[in-house]
Backbone atoms as SQL, in Angstrom:
CREATE TABLE atoms (id INTEGER PRIMARY KEY, chain TEXT, resi INTEGER, resn TEXT, atom TEXT, x REAL, y REAL, z REAL);
INSERT INTO atoms VALUES
  (1, 'A', 1, 'MET', 'N', -47.431, 125.719, -42.349),
  (2, 'A', 1, 'MET', 'CA', -46.738, 125.005, -43.376),
  (3, 'A', 1, 'MET', 'C', -45.950, 123.876, -42.731),
  (4, 'A', 2, 'SER', 'N', -45.998, 122.699, -43.337),
  (5, 'A', 2, 'SER', 'CA', -45.216, 121.577, -42.817),
  (6, 'A', 2, 'SER', 'C', -44.479, 120.903, -43.970),
  (7, 'A', 3, 'ASP', 'N', -43.474, 120.183, -43.613),
  (8, 'A', 3, 'ASP', 'CA', -42.664, 119.469, -44.592),
  (9, 'A', 3, 'ASP', 'C', -42.993, 117.994, -44.450),
  (10, 'A', 4, 'ALA', 'N', -43.630, 117.434, -45.457),
  (11, 'A', 4, 'ALA', 'CA', -44.046, 116.036, -45.383),
  (12, 'A', 4, 'ALA', 'C', -42.872, 115.068, -45.455),
  (13, 'A', 5, 'ASP', 'N', -41.770, 115.489, -46.061),
  (14, 'A', 5, 'ASP', 'CA', -40.617, 114.600, -46.204),
  (15, 'A', 5, 'ASP', 'C', -39.334, 115.376, -45.885),
  (16, 'A', 6, 'THR', 'N', -39.032, 115.516, -44.600),
  (17, 'A', 6, 'THR', 'CA', -37.884, 116.321, -44.197),
  (18, 'A', 6, 'THR', 'C', -36.561, 115.729, -44.664),
  (19, 'A', 7, 'GLU', 'N', -36.465, 114.401, -44.725),
  (20, 'A', 7, 'GLU', 'CA', -35.215, 113.779, -45.188),
  (21, 'A', 7, 'GLU', 'C', -34.935, 114.162, -46.636),
  (22, 'A', 8, 'ALA', 'N', -35.956, 114.149, -47.475),
  (23, 'A', 8, 'ALA', 'CA', -35.777, 114.533, -48.881),
  (24, 'A', 8, 'ALA', 'C', -35.385, 116.003, -48.988),
  (25, 'A', 9, 'THR', 'N', -35.973, 116.840, -48.152),
  (26, 'A', 9, 'THR', 'CA', -35.632, 118.262, -48.149),
  (27, 'A', 9, 'THR', 'C', -34.178, 118.467, -47.756),
  (28, 'A', 10, 'LEU', 'N', -33.732, 117.781, -46.705),
  (29, 'A', 10, 'LEU', 'CA', -32.344, 117.895, -46.272),
  (30, 'A', 10, 'LEU', 'C', -31.380, 117.352, -47.324),
  (31, 'A', 11, 'THR', 'N', -31.743, 116.267, -47.976),
  (32, 'A', 11, 'THR', 'CA', -30.890, 115.695, -49.021),
  (33, 'A', 11, 'THR', 'C', -30.730, 116.679, -50.175),
  (34, 'A', 12, 'ARG', 'N', -31.820, 117.322, -50.587),
  (35, 'A', 12, 'ARG', 'CA', -31.754, 118.334, -51.662),
  (36, 'A', 12, 'ARG', 'C', -30.896, 119.513, -51.224),
  (37, 'A', 13, 'ALA', 'N', -31.051, 119.951, -49.988),
  (38, 'A', 13, 'ALA', 'CA', -30.279, 121.101, -49.496),
  (39, 'A', 13, 'ALA', 'C', -28.795, 120.770, -49.427),
  (40, 'A', 14, 'ARG', 'N', -28.477, 119.567, -48.988),
  (41, 'A', 14, 'ARG', 'CA', -27.068, 119.167, -48.888),
  (42, 'A', 14, 'ARG', 'C', -26.417, 119.050, -50.259),
  (43, 'A', 15, 'GLY', 'N', -27.214, 118.802, -51.276),
  (44, 'A', 15, 'GLY', 'CA', -26.677, 118.668, -52.625),
  (45, 'A', 15, 'GLY', 'C', -25.961, 119.920, -53.092),
  (46, 'A', 16, 'GLY', 'N', -26.379, 121.090, -52.602),
  (47, 'A', 16, 'GLY', 'CA', -25.753, 122.339, -52.992),
  (48, 'A', 16, 'GLY', 'C', -24.692, 122.819, -52.020),
  (49, 'A', 17, 'CYS', 'N', -24.440, 122.046, -50.981),
  (50, 'A', 17, 'CYS', 'CA', -23.457, 122.442, -49.965),
  (51, 'A', 17, 'CYS', 'C', -22.055, 121.983, -50.346),
  (52, 'A', 18, 'LEU', 'N', -21.108, 122.628, -49.737),
  (53, 'A', 18, 'LEU', 'CA', -19.712, 122.235, -49.860),
  (54, 'A', 18, 'LEU', 'C', -19.539, 120.859, -49.232),
  (55, 'A', 19, 'HIS', 'N', -18.866, 119.961, -49.925),
  (56, 'A', 19, 'HIS', 'CA', -18.587, 118.652, -49.354),
  (57, 'A', 19, 'HIS', 'C', -17.393, 118.809, -48.417),
  (58, 'A', 20, 'LEU', 'N', -17.602, 118.569, -47.154),
  (59, 'A', 20, 'LEU', 'CA', -16.618, 118.881, -46.126),
  (60, 'A', 20, 'LEU', 'C', -15.323, 118.091, -46.262),
  (61, 'A', 21, 'ASP', 'N', -15.381, 116.918, -46.859),
  (62, 'A', 21, 'ASP', 'CA', -14.146, 116.159, -47.038),
  (63, 'A', 21, 'ASP', 'C', -13.186, 116.863, -48.001),
  (64, 'A', 22, 'THR', 'N', -13.714, 117.751, -48.833),
  (65, 'A', 22, 'THR', 'CA', -12.848, 118.466, -49.774),
  (66, 'A', 22, 'THR', 'C', -11.993, 119.520, -49.068),
  (67, 'A', 23, 'ILE', 'N', -12.344, 119.883, -47.858),
  (68, 'A', 23, 'ILE', 'CA', -11.564, 120.880, -47.124),
  (69, 'A', 23, 'ILE', 'C', -10.836, 120.267, -45.934),
  (70, 'A', 24, 'ALA', 'N', -10.698, 118.957, -45.934),
  (71, 'A', 24, 'ALA', 'CA', -10.083, 118.264, -44.794),
  (72, 'A', 24, 'ALA', 'C', -8.675, 118.770, -44.513),
  (73, 'A', 25, 'ASP', 'N', -7.876, 119.016, -45.559),
  (74, 'A', 25, 'ASP', 'CA', -6.510, 119.514, -45.340),
  (75, 'A', 25, 'ASP', 'C', -6.521, 120.878, -44.662),
  (76, 'A', 26, 'LEU', 'N', -7.440, 121.739, -45.091),
  (77, 'A', 26, 'LEU', 'CA', -7.552, 123.058, -44.456),
  (78, 'A', 26, 'LEU', 'C', -8.037, 122.921, -43.014),
  (79, 'A', 27, 'ALA', 'N', -8.940, 121.988, -42.785),
  (80, 'A', 27, 'ALA', 'CA', -9.474, 121.785, -41.434),
  (81, 'A', 27, 'ALA', 'C', -8.368, 121.350, -40.469),
  (82, 'A', 28, 'VAL', 'N', -7.452, 120.523, -40.935),
  (83, 'A', 28, 'VAL', 'CA', -6.342, 120.081, -40.081),
  (84, 'A', 28, 'VAL', 'C', -5.510, 121.288, -39.644),
  (85, 'A', 29, 'LEU', 'N', -5.226, 122.184, -40.587),
  (86, 'A', 29, 'LEU', 'CA', -4.469, 123.396, -40.246),
  (87, 'A', 29, 'LEU', 'C', -5.248, 124.263, -39.265),
  (88, 'A', 30, 'TRP', 'N', -6.542, 124.424, -39.525),
  (89, 'A', 30, 'TRP', 'CA', -7.393, 125.254, -38.661),
  (90, 'A', 30, 'TRP', 'C', -7.460, 124.672, -37.252),
  (91, 'A', 31, 'MET', 'N', -7.558, 123.345, -37.153),
  (92, 'A', 31, 'MET', 'CA', -7.677, 122.724, -35.829),
  (93, 'A', 31, 'MET', 'C', -6.426, 122.934, -34.984),
  (94, 'A', 32, 'ARG', 'N', -5.284, 123.024, -35.611),
  (95, 'A', 32, 'ARG', 'CA', -4.050, 123.305, -34.860),
  (96, 'A', 32, 'ARG', 'C', -4.126, 124.687, -34.199),
  (97, 'A', 33, 'ILE', 'N', -4.698, 125.633, -34.920),
  (98, 'A', 33, 'ILE', 'CA', -4.804, 127.007, -34.412),
  (99, 'A', 33, 'ILE', 'C', -5.964, 127.141, -33.424),
  (100, 'A', 34, 'ALA', 'N', -7.071, 126.499, -33.740),
  (101, 'A', 34, 'ALA', 'CA', -8.305, 126.686, -32.972),
  (102, 'A', 34, 'ALA', 'C', -8.449, 125.745, -31.786),
  (103, 'A', 35, 'ARG', 'N', -7.499, 124.872, -31.571),
  (104, 'A', 35, 'ARG', 'CA', -7.602, 123.860, -30.515),
  (105, 'A', 35, 'ARG', 'C', -7.906, 124.495, -29.157),
  (106, 'A', 36, 'GLN', 'N', -8.921, 123.946, -28.500),
  (107, 'A', 36, 'GLN', 'CA', -9.391, 124.349, -27.172),
  (108, 'A', 36, 'GLN', 'C', -9.923, 125.778, -27.116),
  (109, 'A', 37, 'GLU', 'N', -10.320, 126.314, -28.250),
  (110, 'A', 37, 'GLU', 'CA', -11.001, 127.615, -28.281),
  (111, 'A', 37, 'GLU', 'C', -12.502, 127.349, -28.237),
  (112, 'A', 38, 'PRO', 'N', -13.232, 127.936, -27.296),
  (113, 'A', 38, 'PRO', 'CA', -14.667, 127.664, -27.173),
  (114, 'A', 38, 'PRO', 'C', -15.460, 127.896, -28.454),
  (115, 'A', 39, 'LYS', 'N', -15.160, 128.930, -29.187),
  (116, 'A', 39, 'LYS', 'CA', -15.930, 129.210, -30.398),
  (117, 'A', 39, 'LYS', 'C', -15.644, 128.199, -31.514),
  (118, 'A', 40, 'ALA', 'N', -14.531, 127.494, -31.430),
  (119, 'A', 40, 'ALA', 'CA', -14.193, 126.518, -32.458),
  (120, 'A', 40, 'ALA', 'C', -15.206, 125.379, -32.496),
  (121, 'A', 41, 'LEU', 'N', -15.613, 124.886, -31.336),
  (122, 'A', 41, 'LEU', 'CA', -16.615, 123.810, -31.302),
  (123, 'A', 41, 'LEU', 'C', -17.953, 124.299, -31.828),
  (124, 'A', 42, 'ASP', 'N', -18.305, 125.522, -31.521),
  (125, 'A', 42, 'ASP', 'CA', -19.552, 126.080, -32.041),
  (126, 'A', 42, 'ASP', 'C', -19.493, 126.166, -33.565),
  (127, 'A', 43, 'GLY', 'N', -18.344, 126.614, -34.080),
  (128, 'A', 43, 'GLY', 'CA', -18.174, 126.711, -35.527),
  (129, 'A', 43, 'GLY', 'C', -18.258, 125.353, -36.193),
  (130, 'A', 44, 'LEU', 'N', -17.640, 124.360, -35.579),
  (131, 'A', 44, 'LEU', 'CA', -17.698, 123.005, -36.123),
  (132, 'A', 44, 'LEU', 'C', -19.135, 122.485, -36.116),
  (133, 'A', 45, 'ALA', 'N', -19.871, 122.761, -35.064),
  (134, 'A', 45, 'ALA', 'CA', -21.270, 122.319, -34.996),
  (135, 'A', 45, 'ALA', 'C', -22.092, 122.947, -36.112),
  (136, 'A', 46, 'LYS', 'N', -21.886, 124.223, -36.368),
  (137, 'A', 46, 'LYS', 'CA', -22.610, 124.890, -37.455),
  (138, 'A', 46, 'LYS', 'C', -22.210, 124.312, -38.806),
  (139, 'A', 47, 'LEU', 'N', -20.930, 124.078, -38.988),
  (140, 'A', 47, 'LEU', 'CA', -20.439, 123.508, -40.234),
  (141, 'A', 47, 'LEU', 'C', -21.003, 122.113, -40.450),
  (142, 'A', 48, 'GLY', 'N', -21.047, 121.334, -39.401),
  (143, 'A', 48, 'GLY', 'CA', -21.532, 119.968, -39.500),
  (144, 'A', 48, 'GLY', 'C', -23.009, 119.836, -39.825),
  (145, 'A', 49, 'LYS', 'N', -23.772, 120.889, -39.604),
  (146, 'A', 49, 'LYS', 'CA', -25.209, 120.829, -39.898),
  (147, 'A', 49, 'LYS', 'C', -25.478, 120.560, -41.371),
  (148, 'A', 50, 'CYS', 'N', -24.563, 120.953, -42.240),
  (149, 'A', 50, 'CYS', 'CA', -24.796, 120.736, -43.666),
  (150, 'A', 50, 'CYS', 'C', -24.240, 119.395, -44.128),
  (151, 'A', 51, 'ALA', 'N', -23.710, 118.613, -43.219),
  (152, 'A', 51, 'ALA', 'CA', -23.127, 117.313, -43.566),
  (153, 'A', 51, 'ALA', 'C', -24.101, 116.184, -43.252),
  (154, 'A', 52, 'PRO', 'N', -23.985, 115.090, -43.978),
  (155, 'A', 52, 'PRO', 'CA', -24.814, 113.916, -43.669),
  (156, 'A', 52, 'PRO', 'C', -24.472, 113.367, -42.282),
  (157, 'A', 53, 'LEU', 'N', -25.409, 112.647, -41.683),
  (158, 'A', 53, 'LEU', 'CA', -25.192, 112.071, -40.352),
  (159, 'A', 53, 'LEU', 'C', -23.959, 111.175, -40.316),
  (160, 'A', 54, 'LYS', 'N', -23.710, 110.448, -41.381),
  (161, 'A', 54, 'LYS', 'CA', -22.533, 109.565, -41.426),
  (162, 'A', 54, 'LYS', 'C', -21.256, 110.391, -41.227),
  (163, 'A', 55, 'TRP', 'N', -21.159, 111.552, -41.872),
  (164, 'A', 55, 'TRP', 'CA', -19.990, 112.419, -41.713),
  (165, 'A', 55, 'TRP', 'C', -19.942, 112.969, -40.289),
  (166, 'A', 56, 'GLN', 'N', -21.106, 113.392, -39.759),
  (167, 'A', 56, 'GLN', 'CA', -21.149, 113.955, -38.406),
  (168, 'A', 56, 'GLN', 'C', -20.652, 112.948, -37.382),
  (169, 'A', 57, 'ARG', 'N', -21.083, 111.702, -37.534),
  (170, 'A', 57, 'ARG', 'CA', -20.730, 110.661, -36.563),
  (171, 'A', 57, 'ARG', 'C', -19.266, 110.242, -36.661),
  (172, 'A', 58, 'ALA', 'N', -18.696, 110.299, -37.827),
  (173, 'A', 58, 'ALA', 'CA', -17.307, 109.846, -38.009),
  (174, 'A', 58, 'ALA', 'C', -16.354, 111.034, -37.990),
  (175, 'A', 59, 'THR', 'N', -16.299, 111.745, -39.079),
  (176, 'A', 59, 'THR', 'CA', -15.343, 112.845, -39.220),
  (177, 'A', 59, 'THR', 'C', -15.637, 113.977, -38.247),
  (178, 'A', 60, 'GLY', 'N', -16.884, 114.382, -38.129),
  (179, 'A', 60, 'GLY', 'CA', -17.245, 115.480, -37.236),
  (180, 'A', 60, 'GLY', 'C', -16.886, 115.187, -35.792),
  (181, 'A', 61, 'ALA', 'N', -17.164, 113.964, -35.365),
  (182, 'A', 61, 'ALA', 'CA', -16.821, 113.573, -33.991),
  (183, 'A', 61, 'ALA', 'C', -15.311, 113.558, -33.787),
  (184, 'A', 62, 'ASP', 'N', -14.577, 113.089, -34.794),
  (185, 'A', 62, 'ASP', 'CA', -13.117, 113.082, -34.713),
  (186, 'A', 62, 'ASP', 'C', -12.575, 114.508, -34.629),
  (187, 'A', 63, 'TRP', 'N', -13.103, 115.391, -35.459),
  (188, 'A', 63, 'TRP', 'CA', -12.655, 116.787, -35.443),
  (189, 'A', 63, 'TRP', 'C', -12.967, 117.434, -34.096),
  (190, 'A', 64, 'ALA', 'N', -14.129, 117.138, -33.542),
  (191, 'A', 64, 'ALA', 'CA', -14.494, 117.705, -32.230),
  (192, 'A', 64, 'ALA', 'C', -13.526, 117.220, -31.153),
  (193, 'A', 65, 'GLU', 'N', -13.164, 115.938, -31.220),
  (194, 'A', 65, 'GLU', 'CA', -12.215, 115.407, -30.237),
  (195, 'A', 65, 'GLU', 'C', -10.850, 116.079, -30.382),
  (196, 'A', 66, 'ARG', 'N', -10.441, 116.325, -31.611),
  (197, 'A', 66, 'ARG', 'CA', -9.165, 117.023, -31.830),
  (198, 'A', 66, 'ARG', 'C', -9.220, 118.443, -31.276),
  (199, 'A', 67, 'LEU', 'N', -10.348, 119.108, -31.481),
  (200, 'A', 67, 'LEU', 'CA', -10.474, 120.487, -31.001),
  (201, 'A', 67, 'LEU', 'C', -10.440, 120.574, -29.484),
  (202, 'A', 68, 'THR', 'N', -10.970, 119.572, -28.822),
  (203, 'A', 68, 'THR', 'CA', -11.005, 119.594, -27.358),
  (204, 'A', 68, 'THR', 'C', -9.767, 118.957, -26.744),
  (205, 'A', 69, 'GLY', 'N', -8.922, 118.398, -27.577),
  (206, 'A', 69, 'GLY', 'CA', -7.762, 117.698, -27.047),
  (207, 'A', 69, 'GLY', 'C', -8.163, 116.465, -26.263),
  (208, 'A', 70, 'GLY', 'N', -9.334, 115.903, -26.595),
  (209, 'A', 70, 'GLY', 'CA', -9.833, 114.727, -25.884),
  (210, 'A', 70, 'GLY', 'C', -10.433, 115.044, -24.530),
  (211, 'A', 71, 'ASN', 'N', -10.549, 116.324, -24.192),
  (212, 'A', 71, 'ASN', 'CA', -11.083, 116.748, -22.905),
  (213, 'A', 71, 'ASN', 'C', -12.555, 117.146, -23.070),
  (214, 'A', 72, 'PRO', 'N', -13.488, 116.294, -22.657),
  (215, 'A', 72, 'PRO', 'CA', -14.910, 116.594, -22.856),
  (216, 'A', 72, 'PRO', 'C', -15.411, 117.802, -22.061),
  (217, 'A', 73, 'SER', 'N', -14.624, 118.291, -21.109),
  (218, 'A', 73, 'SER', 'CA', -15.076, 119.452, -20.326),
  (219, 'A', 73, 'SER', 'C', -14.620, 120.774, -20.936),
  (220, 'A', 74, 'THR', 'N', -14.028, 120.734, -22.147),
  (221, 'A', 74, 'THR', 'CA', -13.650, 121.974, -22.817),
  (222, 'A', 74, 'THR', 'C', -14.907, 122.812, -23.016),
  (223, 'A', 75, 'PRO', 'N', -14.882, 124.058, -22.579),
  (224, 'A', 75, 'PRO', 'CA', -16.089, 124.877, -22.684),
  (225, 'A', 75, 'PRO', 'C', -16.407, 125.289, -24.118),
  (226, 'A', 76, 'THR', 'N', -17.681, 125.513, -24.364),
  (227, 'A', 76, 'THR', 'CA', -18.119, 126.106, -25.620),
  (228, 'A', 76, 'THR', 'C', -18.812, 127.410, -25.268),
  (229, 'A', 77, 'THR', 'N', -19.120, 128.194, -26.260),
  (230, 'A', 77, 'THR', 'CA', -19.799, 129.448, -25.963),
  (231, 'A', 77, 'THR', 'C', -21.293, 129.245, -25.775),
  (232, 'A', 78, 'ARG', 'N', -21.780, 128.091, -26.133),
  (233, 'A', 78, 'ARG', 'CA', -23.206, 127.808, -25.966),
  (234, 'A', 78, 'ARG', 'C', -23.429, 127.192, -24.591),
  (235, 'A', 79, 'THR', 'N', -24.202, 127.852, -23.769),
  (236, 'A', 79, 'THR', 'CA', -24.407, 127.344, -22.418),
  (237, 'A', 79, 'THR', 'C', -25.832, 126.872, -22.185),
  (238, 'A', 80, 'ARG', 'N', -26.714, 127.156, -23.133),
  (239, 'A', 80, 'ARG', 'CA', -28.096, 126.732, -22.970),
  (240, 'A', 80, 'ARG', 'C', -28.201, 125.237, -23.198),
  (241, 'A', 81, 'THR', 'N', -29.047, 124.571, -22.424),
  (242, 'A', 81, 'THR', 'CA', -29.254, 123.148, -22.624),
  (243, 'A', 81, 'THR', 'C', -30.367, 122.950, -23.641),
  (244, 'A', 82, 'SER', 'N', -30.280, 121.871, -24.351),
  (245, 'A', 82, 'SER', 'CA', -31.302, 121.581, -25.346),
  (246, 'A', 82, 'SER', 'C', -32.563, 121.075, -24.659),
  (247, 'A', 83, 'ARG', 'N', -33.640, 121.040, -25.395),
  (248, 'A', 83, 'ARG', 'CA', -34.902, 120.539, -24.863),
  (249, 'A', 83, 'ARG', 'C', -34.740, 119.082, -24.448),
  (250, 'A', 84, 'CYS', 'N', -33.980, 118.284, -25.230),
  (251, 'A', 84, 'CYS', 'CA', -33.761, 116.872, -24.885),
  (252, 'A', 84, 'CYS', 'C', -33.040, 116.743, -23.557),
  (253, 'A', 85, 'GLU', 'N', -32.012, 117.553, -23.350),
  (254, 'A', 85, 'GLU', 'CA', -31.267, 117.495, -22.097),
  (255, 'A', 85, 'GLU', 'C', -32.140, 117.897, -20.923),
  (256, 'A', 86, 'ARG', 'N', -32.983, 118.921, -21.113),
  (257, 'A', 86, 'ARG', 'CA', -33.875, 119.346, -20.021),
  (258, 'A', 86, 'ARG', 'C', -34.871, 118.260, -19.693),
  (259, 'A', 87, 'THR', 'N', -35.361, 117.548, -20.708),
  (260, 'A', 87, 'THR', 'CA', -36.331, 116.492, -20.487),
  (261, 'A', 87, 'THR', 'C', -35.719, 115.341, -19.722),
  (262, 'A', 88, 'ARG', 'N', -34.470, 114.977, -20.058),
  (263, 'A', 88, 'ARG', 'CA', -33.799, 113.863, -19.382),
  (264, 'A', 88, 'ARG', 'C', -33.566, 114.131, -17.916),
  (265, 'A', 89, 'THR', 'N', -33.407, 115.393, -17.533),
  (266, 'A', 89, 'THR', 'CA', -33.098, 115.694, -16.136),
  (267, 'A', 89, 'THR', 'C', -34.329, 115.817, -15.263),
  (268, 'A', 90, 'ARG', 'N', -35.468, 115.742, -15.847),
  (269, 'A', 90, 'ARG', 'CA', -36.720, 115.871, -15.057),
  (270, 'A', 90, 'ARG', 'C', -37.094, 114.601, -14.388);
């Protein structure tokens, strides 16, 4: 089985998702508590999957920076490299 139009499928799926900007106030409170916790970045990544790319690039990136305190070496619980990263290192 293949999906001939994955963008249309994702757009339909996102239509039923929670709009993340509606929980921005709660996210600010959560980020204060979760700051520099490895699982927090993983949770944000999962949450961001249901958001449009525009949100991921702007708000999602900002939230990730807040969670890490601007420190890109903050660890996450995911240690496996993606296929893209493995390909680049070859």
